[in-house]
N, C-alpha and C positions, 0 to 999 in steps of 0.2 A: 246952538248946533243946528245945522241945516236939516230941514225935513223935505220929504218929497213934495209936500204941498207948497214949498217955497220955490220950486223949480219951473213953475208955469207950464206944467204938463196938462194934457187934455183931462177933463174931469172924469171921463169914463176910464181912462187909463189909471188915474189916481184911485178910483174905486176898486179896480182889479188888483192894484198894488196892496191896498188895504186888506182886501180879502185873502191875499196871499200871505199876510202876516208881516209885511215889511213896513217900517215907519221911517227909518233913517238911511239915507243913501250912503254907500261907501265912498271913500275919497275919489276913486276913479269916476264914479257915477256923478258925484257932485261937481267934478271938474269938467266932464265931457258933455253932460246933457245941455247946459246953457248955450255954449257956442253951437252945438249941433242943432238946437231949436232955432237959432238965428240963421241957419242955412250955411254956416261956415264949414270948411273942411277941418277935420279933427285927426290929430295923430296922438293916440292914446297909448301910453307905456305904463304897465303896472304888472307886478308879480301875479302869477296865476292864482286863481281862487279869490280874487278881490271883486268880482262882479262886473267884468268887462262886458259880458253878453248883455246884461240889462243896461249897460252904459250906452249901447247903440240901439237896443230894441225899443226902449221907452221913448226916445225922441223920434225914432222912425214911425212908431204908431201914431204919435201925436201929429206928425206932419202929413201922414197918409190918411188921417181920419176924414179929410175932405177930398173928394175926387172919385173917379170910377176907372177901373181897369178895362183895358180892351183885349180882345182875343189875341193870343200869341205875343202880346207886348206888355211884359211885367212892368210895374211902376217902380219897383225897387229890387235890388239884387244883393244877396249875401253870399260871399264865397268863403268856403270852409275847406281846410286841408283833408279832413277824413269824414267818412260816413257817420261815424259816432258823433262828432262834434256838430255836423249838420243836423242830425236828428235831434240833438240837445237844443240847438238854436230854435228849431221848429217847435219844440215843447215850450220854450220861453214865450214864443209868439202866441201860442195857444193860451198860455196862462194870462198874459197881459192884454189880449185883444178879445176877451170873452164878451165884452160889452160893446164891441165895435163890429160893424158888418164888413170885415175885411177878409179877403181870401188869400190863401197861400198854397205853394206847391213845393215839394221836396224832391230834388233831382239828384239822386245818388246811384252809384252802380249796385248791381246785384238785384235790381228791381226791374220789372217789365216796362219797356218803353211805352207800351200801349196805354197803361194806366196813367203814366205821367203826361202823355200826349193829350189825354182827355182833359186833364186839369189845366194845361196850358191853353187849349183851344177855348175854354170857358173864360179865360182872362184871370190873372192873379195880381193881387196888389203886392205880395211879398214872394219873391222866388229865392229859395235857399238851395244852394247847389255846391257840388264839388266841381273843380275846373274841367276835368275830363268829361263827365257826363253832360255838363252844360254845353261844351263845344260839340259833342255828339249830336245833341238836339239841334243846335244851330246849323250844322253841316247837313242835316237831314231836312232842312228847310221848315222845321217845326217851331222856330223861335226867332223873334226879333228883339234886339236889345236897344233899339233906337228910342224907346220910351222910358228908359231907366232915368229916374230922377235922383235916386239915392243909391249909392254903391258902397258896400261894406266889405272889407277884407279882414276876416277874423283870423287871429294867430298868424299874422303876416310872416314872422320869421320862420315858422314851421312850414309855411307854404313855400317859402323860398328854399329852404333846406331840402324839401322833397323834390326839387327840380321843376317847380311850376312857373319859373320866371317867364319862359316864352309864352306859356298859356295865359298868364296874368297880363302880360303886355298886349297880347292879342285881344283879350276880353276888354281891356281898357279902350283899345282902338275901336271896338264895335259899339261902345256906349257914347252918348252925346258929350261934347266937350263941356257943356253947361251943368253936368251932373254934380251932385254933392258927394264927396268921398270921405269915408271914415276908415282909418287904419287903426287896428288894435292889435297889440302884441305884448308879450312879456319881456322880450329882449329887442335890442335895436342894433343889428349888424350893419356894417358899412354898406352892404349891398342894398339893404332896405332903405338906407338914407338916399341912395341913388334913385331908387324907385319912387320914393316920396317926393323927391325934388322934381322928378319928371311929371308925375301925374297928379299931385296935390298942389293947390293954389293957396298960398299963404295960410297953411293950416295952423289951427290953434293946438299947440303942443301941451299935452296934459301928461305930466310925469309925476306920479304920486309916491314912487319908491325908487331907490337907486336901481339901476339896470341889473337884472339878474341876481336879485337878492332873495333868499328864502325867508319864509315867514318865521318870526321869532317864536311862534308857538310850536314849532317843529324841533324835536330833540334829534340830533344827528349823531351818527357814529359809523365807524368803518372797521372791519376786521381784515387785518393783513395776513394772508396765508401763503404758504409755500408747500407745493406738493412733495410728498415723500418720494414718489416715482412718477416719471412723465406719463406712463400709461394709466396711472390712477388719478391724474389731476382732476378730471371732470367728476368722477364718482366721489372724490373727497370734497370737492366744492359743493356738491349736492348734499353731502353729509353736514357740512357747515351750515348750509341754508336750513336744513331741518332742525338742527340744534338751535339756531337762532329763533325759529318759530316756536319751538318747545320752551325755550328760555323765557319767552314773554308770557307764557301761560294764559290765564284767562283774560289778561289785559289785551291780548290780540283777538279782538272780536271779528275782524275781517282784515284782509291784506291784499295788496297788489304786489306781485313779484315781476320785476322788469328784466327782460333779456334783450340783448342786442340783435340777435338773429332769430328768424322765424323758427328755424329748425330746433334751436335751443329751447324755444317756448314749448314746443311739442314734447321734447325729451324731459324738461323739468316738470311739466304738468303730469306726464305719465309716471315719472319717478315718485312724485308726491302722492299721487293716487295709489300707487302700489304700496306705499307705506302707510296707507290709511287716512291720508289728509283729503279733505273735501276741496279739490282743486279742479280747475278747467282752463284750457287755453283760449286766447283770443289774439288773432293777428290778421293781416291783410289777405292771406291766401284762403281763409275760411269763407264758406258761403255767408251771404248777408243774413239770411234767416238764422243761421247758427250763432253768428256774432250778436244779433239782437237778442236772441233767447238767452245766451250766456250773460250778457249785460243786465238783462231784466232780472235774472236769477240773482246776480250779485247785488243789484240795488235793493231787491226785496229781502235780502238776508238769507236766501236759500242756498247760496254758494259762499263759502268762507274765504277761499283764496283764488284770486284771478291772476293767472300767469299771462303776461302781456308783452307785446313788443311796443315800440313807441307809438303805434297807432292809437293806443289808449292813454298815452302820456299827455296829450293836449285836449283840454276841454271836457274830460270825463268828469262829470259832476255827480259824485256820490258823496253826500255831506258827511257821513260818519265813518270814513275809512280810518281805522286806528293805526295801521302800519303800512309802510312801503319798504320793500326789500329790493335793493338793486343787486340782483344776482351777477350782473355784469356792470362794470364801470362804463358809462356812456361814452361814445366816441367824441361827441360834441359836449363841451362843458355846459352850454345853455340847456341841453336836454336834462341835465341833472335837476335843474331848478324846476322844470315842468314835471318831472317824475315825482319828486318829493312833494310837489304842490298838490298832489292828489290826496294827501293827508293834512291835518291841521287847518281845514277850510272853515270859513265863517267864524273865526275866533276860537275854534276848538283846538285842543292839544293833539299832537300827533307824534309819531316816532318814525324815523327813517334810518335804515341801516344798509350798509353797502359791503360787498365782499370784493377785495382787491388782491390780485396775485401780482407777481413781479412784472409780467409783461404789460400790465395795466397802469404801472406807476406814473408813466408820462401823462396819460389822460387824467389820472387822479390829481396830479400836480396842477394841471390846467383848471380843474374844478376849484381847487383851493385858491388859486390865483384869481379866478373870477369872483369867488365869494369874498375874497380879501380876508379870509380867516382860516384857521386850521380846524379841520374836522376831527373831533376826538377819536383816538384809537381805542378799540375794544379788544379784550382778550378773546382769543379763539375759543369757542365753546366746545370744541372737539379736541381731545388730547392727541399727542403723537402726530402732529401735523395734519389732523383731520382724517385719520384712518377710518375706513368705512367698514360696514358689516359685510359678511360674505354674500348676503343676498343682493346688495347693491352691485357687487362685482359681476353679477349675471347681466346687468344692463349692457355691459360691453366687456366681454371676456378678454383678459390680457393674454398677449402672446407669450408662450412659455419661453423663458430665457435659458440658454445653454450655458451651464457653468463650466469652468475649467476642469473640475473633477469628473464631470460627466463625459467630457470630451476625451479626457485621458483614458477613462474606463472603456469608452467605445473603441479607442485605438487598440487597446490590449485585446478586446474581443475580436477585432478585425484580424490582428496578427495571429491569434489562436485559430481562427477559422481558416486563415490562409495555410497554416501549418497542417491543419487537418486535410485540406484539399490536396496538399503536396503528398501527404501520406497515402491518400486514396489513389493518386497517380502512380505512386511506387507500388501499390498493392493492387494487382489486377482483380477483376470481378470473379474470376475462376479460381481465386485463392483457396477457397474453402472446399472445393470439389474433391481434389485428391485427398485432402485431409479427412473429409467425411468418409471416402471409400476405405481408407486405411483403417479408420476406427471401426467400420462395420465388419471388416475381415478379421481383425485381431485386436480386441480391446485390451488384451493383457500385455501387449507389447508397448513398452514406454516410448514416448517420443521426446527426444532431446532437442535442444535448440538447433543443432546442426541438421537434424532431419527436417525440422520446420523450415530452416533456411533452404535445405535441398528441395523440399516440396514447393517452397516458394519459387525457387529457380525453375523447377520443372513446370509449375503452373504458368510461370511467366513465359517459358519457352513455348508452351502449348496453348497460349491464349488465342492465336490466330486460328487454331483448329477447333476451338470450342466456343460456341456463341451463347451457350445457356448455362454457364457455370453457376451463376447466382441462384437460379431456380433449383438446380439439382442439389447443391450442398447447403443452401440456406434455409429455405422455408418449406420445400416440397416433401422431403423424405421422412420416414419414421425411424428414428434411431433410439429404440428403447424408451419411447415416451419422453425423449429428451430432444429439444429443438437445438440442432447444431448451429452454432454461429449466433445464437440469440440467447436471451435469458441468462442463466448462470454460467454458461460456457464462454470463455474468452480465449481466443487463439493466442498462443504464446508470443506470436510476432508483434502483437499490439504492445506488449510489455517492453519491447526493445526500443531503444532510442532511435531517433531519425537517423543519426549518423551510422548506427550499427546495421540498420536495414539497408541504408545506401551502400555501405561497404560490402554487405553480403550480396 
């Protein structure tokens, strides 16, 4: 079995490797380090979590151990797609270069230009950067790339997926033609083949695993769900996620939950926290200080669940992640490999579970086609199609549905109200005035329906001559401590049908 001592690395680098506790290189390291030390271009393809970072860090340090950096002219350049991956590569350089007098600078967004400019002005041996921030420094005249001897593109496929192709091509054009180029990636898309054919010269191709394969130490599963109602699809999906986490019990020591959209990252993290789970979000729109703080808490074990977008899918090295939950089926099949690769690292066992609804079945089929195997189906941990608790419904209140019975009842109420309005039109406001006067003069004289109708006709006839009939006969007067027209008294005309009143 090959050992690091057999790879012809610098003795000081070997000492740092030994102090870090490593003895045997991984297959990608054993295959990439020898040609890299020879000065050849290298195209490394391996599944995530197999040690690609050390595969280019160790030979770079050995090659850079001799020489001196000049101001604003880095000797080597490492490009990374995300800030987190760039920071992780910087940590690897710190670990393996502790016995070497080499300098480095980390150029990422969310950090002051001033501090980065100071490092560049002193001269750095290793420059680690994201493409956008690197070009910002170059355009400000603070950086020259003509002294780059070794250039590394880490996670090349993710770099291209994120739309960095024009930036990568421009950066290549700013570096010397004689540079040594190292490409490392987990997958190899046709577009990357075109880039490597353009910018790499007779590279040593090191492929230690079939493209886009998941580690055999990862137990995979998928829950197929279907919402009971469209307006409750999201809340039911979150209920399934919580049930999956609960179902793992103490075996779930920590976990990463992946979502496709940044807005869903925030919503899922907020929902988990509301139900008492120790969760926090991380995505590209958060401040760099907050992202760094959240990752540090997760690595230290102070945070149990990290809800992330694909910004954390590549290069996030947390050795002991027990579970990965794909809340969303990734849009690109290759991203599935990178996501679940956050667990089961360095030979450990891990578990990856995914939630799939009907609209994601096409993307799910693409994942199984890429893996060339079927992902085991799991029973839904939530009964009745994932119905949620009432509290969850508060996240997004559903719009009330108008049932047919309610519509019919409302139509009947409208018809009754319309009839009442017509009755009021037929009955003038001065209706009660003559009746009240008649009762005040002679309460012993009975009033039959004809007199009521007559009174009604008289009051109708005299409506134009009286403008205050309601106040006089309704609420104003004292009629033997009895309120006329209100309370117990009901004028007899009300008991008549609409047709009788109209005929009268």
